[in-house]
C-alpha positions in Angstrom: -120.6 106.5 -44.6 -117.7 108.5 -43.3 -118.4 112.2 -44.1 -115.3 113.8 -42.7 -111.8 112.4 -44.7 -108.7 113.5 -46.0 -108.7 113.2 -49.7 -105.9 111.8 -51.9 -105.0 113.9 -55.2 -106.4 112.5 -58.2 -103.0 112.2 -59.6 -99.4 112.6 -58.5 -97.9 114.4 -61.7 -98.5 117.8 -63.6 -97.4 117.7 -67.1 -95.6 120.9 -68.0 -95.3 120.5 -71.8 -93.9 117.6 -72.3 -92.3 117.8 -68.9 -93.6 115.8 -66.4 -93.8 117.4 -63.1 -94.1 114.7 -60.1 -95.3 115.6 -56.6 -93.1 112.7 -55.1 -89.7 114.0 -56.2 -90.6 117.3 -55.6 -91.3 116.4 -51.8 -87.9 115.1 -52.0 -86.2 117.7 -53.2 -87.9 120.2 -50.7 -86.9 118.1 -47.6 -83.4 118.0 -49.2 -82.9 121.7 -49.5 -84.5 122.2 -46.0 -82.0 119.7 -44.2 -78.8 121.3 -46.2 -80.2 124.9 -45.3 -81.2 124.0 -41.7 -77.9 122.2 -41.2 -75.9 125.0 -42.8 -77.2 127.7 -39.8 -75.9 124.9 -37.3 -72.7 124.3 -38.9 -72.1 128.2 -39.0 -73.3 128.5 -35.3 -71.0 125.5 -34.2 -67.8 127.5 -36.1 -67.9 126.2 -39.6 -67.9 128.1 -42.6 -71.2 128.6 -44.6 -71.6 126.3 -47.4 -69.3 123.1 -45.8 -72.7 121.2 -45.1 -73.7 121.7 -49.0 -70.2 120.7 -50.1 -70.4 117.5 -48.4 -74.5 117.0 -49.2 -73.0 116.6 -52.5 -71.8 113.3 -52.0 -74.4 112.1 -49.3 -77.4 112.8 -51.4 -76.7 110.9 -54.2 -75.3 107.6 -52.4 -78.5 108.4 -49.7 -80.9 107.8 -53.1 -78.9 105.0 -54.5 -78.7 103.0 -51.1 -82.6 104.3 -50.5 -84.0 102.4 -53.9 -81.6 99.8 -53.2 -83.0 98.6 -50.0 -86.3 99.2 -51.4 -86.0 96.7 -54.1 -84.0 94.5 -52.1 -86.8 93.8 -49.9 -89.9 93.8 -52.2 -87.7 92.1 -55.0 -91.3 90.5 -55.9 -92.5 93.7 -57.0 -89.8 93.9 -59.7 -88.8 90.4 -60.5 -91.4 88.2 -60.1 -93.6 86.9 -63.0 -95.5 89.3 -64.8 -93.1 92.1 -63.6 -91.0 94.6 -65.4 -87.6 94.6 -63.7 -87.0 98.5 -65.4 -89.3 99.1 -63.2 -86.9 99.1 -60.4 -85.1 102.2 -61.9 -88.3 104.2 -61.7 -87.7 105.8 -58.7 -89.8 108.5 -59.5 -93.3 106.2 -58.8 -92.1 105.9 -55.2 -89.9 103.6 -53.3 -86.9 104.6 -50.8 -86.1 102.9 -47.8 -85.1 105.3 -45.2 -82.6 102.3 -43.6 -80.7 101.7 -47.1 -80.9 105.8 -47.6 -79.1 106.6 -44.1 -76.2 103.8 -44.5 -75.2 104.7 -47.8 -75.7 108.3 -47.5 -73.2 108.0 -44.5 -70.7 106.2 -46.3 -71.2 109.3 -49.2 -70.6 112.1 -46.4 -67.7 110.3 -44.9 -66.1 110.2 -48.6 -66.8 114.3 -48.4 -65.8 114.9 -44.5 -62.7 113.1 -45.4 -61.9 115.3 -48.6 -62.6 118.4 -46.4 -60.5 117.1 -43.2 -64.0 117.2 -41.0 -65.0 114.6 -38.7 -67.8 112.8 -39.5 -69.7 112.7 -36.4 -70.1 116.3 -36.2 -71.2 116.8 -39.3 -74.1 114.1 -38.5 -74.9 115.8 -35.4 -75.1 119.4 -37.4 -77.5 117.5 -40.1 -79.6 115.2 -37.8 -82.7 117.9 -36.9 -82.9 118.8 -40.8 -83.0 115.4 -41.7 -85.8 114.7 -39.6 -87.8 117.6 -41.2 -86.5 116.5 -44.4 -88.3 112.8 -43.9 -91.3 114.9 -42.5 -91.5 116.7 -45.9 -90.7 113.4 -48.1 -93.4 111.4 -46.3 -95.9 113.3 -48.0 -94.5 112.0 -51.6 -96.6 109.0 -50.4 -99.6 111.1 -50.3 -99.1 112.0 -54.2 -98.7 108.5 -54.7 -101.7 107.3 -53.1 -99.5 104.1 -51.2 -98.1 103.1 -47.8 -101.6 103.9 -45.9 -102.3 102.0 -42.8 -105.5 99.8 -42.0 -109.4 100.4 -42.8 -110.7 103.3 -40.7 -113.8 105.8 -40.5 -111.9 108.2 -37.9 -112.4 112.2 -39.1 -108.7 112.2 -40.7 -109.2 108.8 -42.5 -106.9 108.7 -45.8 -109.0 108.3 -48.8 -107.7 105.9 -51.5 -109.3 105.8 -55.0 -109.2 102.5 -57.1 -105.9 101.7 -58.6 -103.4 99.3 -59.4 -102.4 96.9 -55.9 -104.9 99.3 -54.1 -108.6 98.8 -52.9 -110.9 102.3 -52.4 -112.0 103.3 -49.3 -110.9 105.2 -45.8 -107.5 104.3 -44.4 -105.6 105.1 -41.8 -103.1 108.0 -43.4 -99.8 106.6 -41.9 -97.9 109.0 -43.9 -99.1 111.9 -41.9 -98.4 110.0 -38.6 -94.7 109.4 -39.7 -94.5 113.0 -41.0 -95.9 114.6 -37.7 -93.5 112.2 -35.5 -90.8 113.1 -37.4 -91.2 116.7 -36.9 -91.4 115.9 -33.1 -88.2 114.3 -33.5 -86.3 117.0 -35.0 -87.3 119.4 -32.1 -86.3 116.5 -29.6 -83.1 116.7 -31.1 -82.8 120.3 -31.3 -83.7 120.9 -27.5 -81.9 118.0 -26.2 -78.7 119.3 -27.8 -79.2 122.9 -26.4 -79.9 121.5 -23.4 -77.0 118.7 -23.1 -74.6 120.2 -25.7 -74.1 116.5 -27.4 -71.4 115.7 -30.0 -69.6 113.3 -31.2 -72.5 111.8 -32.9 -74.8 111.7 -30.3 -77.6 114.1 -31.7 -77.5 111.9 -34.5 -78.0 108.9 -32.2 -80.8 110.6 -30.7 -82.5 111.1 -33.8 -82.1 107.5 -35.2 -83.1 106.0 -31.8 -86.6 108.4 -31.7 -87.3 107.8 -35.3 -87.2 104.1 -34.8 -89.5 104.2 -31.8 -92.1 106.1 -34.0 -91.6 103.8 -37.1 -92.0 100.7 -35.2 -95.5 101.2 -34.1 -96.5 103.1 -37.8 -95.1 100.3 -39.3 -97.4 97.7 -37.5 -100.7 99.7 -38.7 -99.7 99.5 -42.5 -101.1 96.7 -44.9 -98.7 97.2 -48.1 -96.7 93.8 -48.6 -94.0 93.2 -46.5 -92.0 90.2 -45.6 -92.1 88.8 -42.0 -89.8 87.3 -39.6 -91.6 85.7 -36.7 -94.7 87.5 -37.0 -93.1 90.8 -37.4 -92.6 92.9 -40.4 -89.1 93.4 -41.7 -88.9 97.1 -40.9 -90.0 96.2 -37.0 -86.9 94.4 -36.9 -85.0 96.8 -38.2 -86.1 99.5 -36.3 -85.5 97.4 -33.4 -81.9 96.3 -34.3 -81.2 100.3 -35.2 -82.7 101.4 -31.9 -80.5 99.4 -29.6 -77.2 100.5 -31.6 -78.2 104.3 -31.0 -79.0 103.7 -27.7 -75.7 101.4 -27.4 -74.1 104.3 -28.8 -75.3 107.4 -27.0 -74.2 105.3 -23.5 -70.8 104.5 -24.9 -69.8 107.7 -26.4 -71.0 109.8 -23.5 -68.4 107.5 -21.4 -65.8 107.3 -23.9 -66.0 111.1 -25.1 -68.0 113.5 -22.8 -68.8 116.9 -24.5 -68.5 118.3 -27.3 -66.1 119.0 -30.0 -64.2 122.0 -29.8 -63.3 122.3 -33.6 -65.6 121.3 -36.1 -63.5 122.7 -39.3 -59.9 122.7 -38.8 -59.6 125.0 -42.0 -61.9 127.5 -40.4 -59.8 127.6 -37.2 -56.4 128.3 -39.2 -57.8 130.6 -41.1 -58.9 132.4 -38.0 -55.1 132.3 -36.5 -54.0 133.6 -39.8 -56.6 136.8 -39.4 -55.6 137.3 -36.2 -51.6 137.4 -36.8 -52.2 139.7 -39.8 -54.2 141.7 -37.4 -51.6 141.8 -34.8 -48.7 142.3 -37.1 -50.7 145.2 -38.6 -51.4 146.6 -34.9 -48.1 147.1 -34.3 -46.8 148.7 -37.4 -49.3 150.9 -37.0 -47.9 151.7 -33.4 -44.3 152.2 -34.7 -45.5 154.6 -37.2 -47.3 156.6 -34.8 -44.7 157.9 -32.5 -43.6 159.9 -35.3 -45.8 162.6 -33.8 -45.5 161.8 -30.0 -41.4 160.6 -29.6 -40.1 161.6 -33.0 -38.6 158.6 -33.0 -39.6 157.4 -36.8 -38.1 158.1 -40.1 -39.6 161.3 -41.0 -38.0 162.4 -37.2 -34.8 161.1 -38.3 -34.8 163.3 -41.6 -35.7 166.3 -39.5 -33.2 165.9 -36.8 -30.2 165.5 -39.7 -31.9 168.5 -41.7 -31.5 170.7 -38.5 -28.6 170.0 -37.1 -25.4 172.0 -37.9 -22.1 170.4 -38.6 -18.9 171.4 -36.6 -17.1 172.9 -39.6 -20.4 175.0 -40.6 -20.2 176.7 -36.8 -16.3 177.0 -36.7 -16.6 178.9 -39.9 -19.3 181.3 -38.9 -17.4 182.2 -35.7 -14.3 183.1 -37.9 -16.2 185.4 -39.8 -17.7 186.8 -37.0 -14.2 187.5 -35.1 
């Protein structure tokens, strides 16, 4: 008998009158907020303007949600289109089912659109967002806890997750793979922050490090899961995806560091242009103040000219005065 375990919530939704408040959705929303908030701090630190990260996220987040859902529905189509299933459930995103691979892929398309509209290099924006995105995943994984899904093999470890009887699940205690991945993502975020400060990563390499390090953890955690998945040559589909993405990310790290070493000097051209204009105006204003200041010291300003004109006597007046004296 297992005396120590992690309990699962009795329900994943709380109703506030007619409005359902779902734990899964809250985790996603909080994760997005953390990613944008921390990404904004990093963007400003690199010379960008506040609010730019959020403006681009307006494009990236919806694309990412659609991409994540599409990946899940395509790779687990039996859950929605097989006999006895209702295809309408494919649109019920609040019930869980977002594939990180599709979310990142299509989210990148949305980010590219947003960056292009602002004249910002996508790799710089991705580098800025990378650790925050890992933290967002760490928070989002707790949505699986609310839904009692994506757990691992049976275990009697003290940190086992207790699952109740339900649709497509058997009551028992299992490996809390959602917790393993959540902790792993926190470590990935901290690793990217450290590496970025230590090696001054640029041109998309911080984002590539995030992808590569996440894939390493996802591979062994995926191997522990017991939910249904397609297998290719004995490996789950997500394991193959993690392997391919890991190789692509490492290749990008190596090639990019040789072709474009260092980091972008400018992340937001508009900010640099505005700073140059402000500097020019300050310089012009300083010159104007210096010219006006000569009235006091050198008496060469307009007021000094008036003063000289007012005190100087014409020759005719001098001659008239001398005649009167004679």
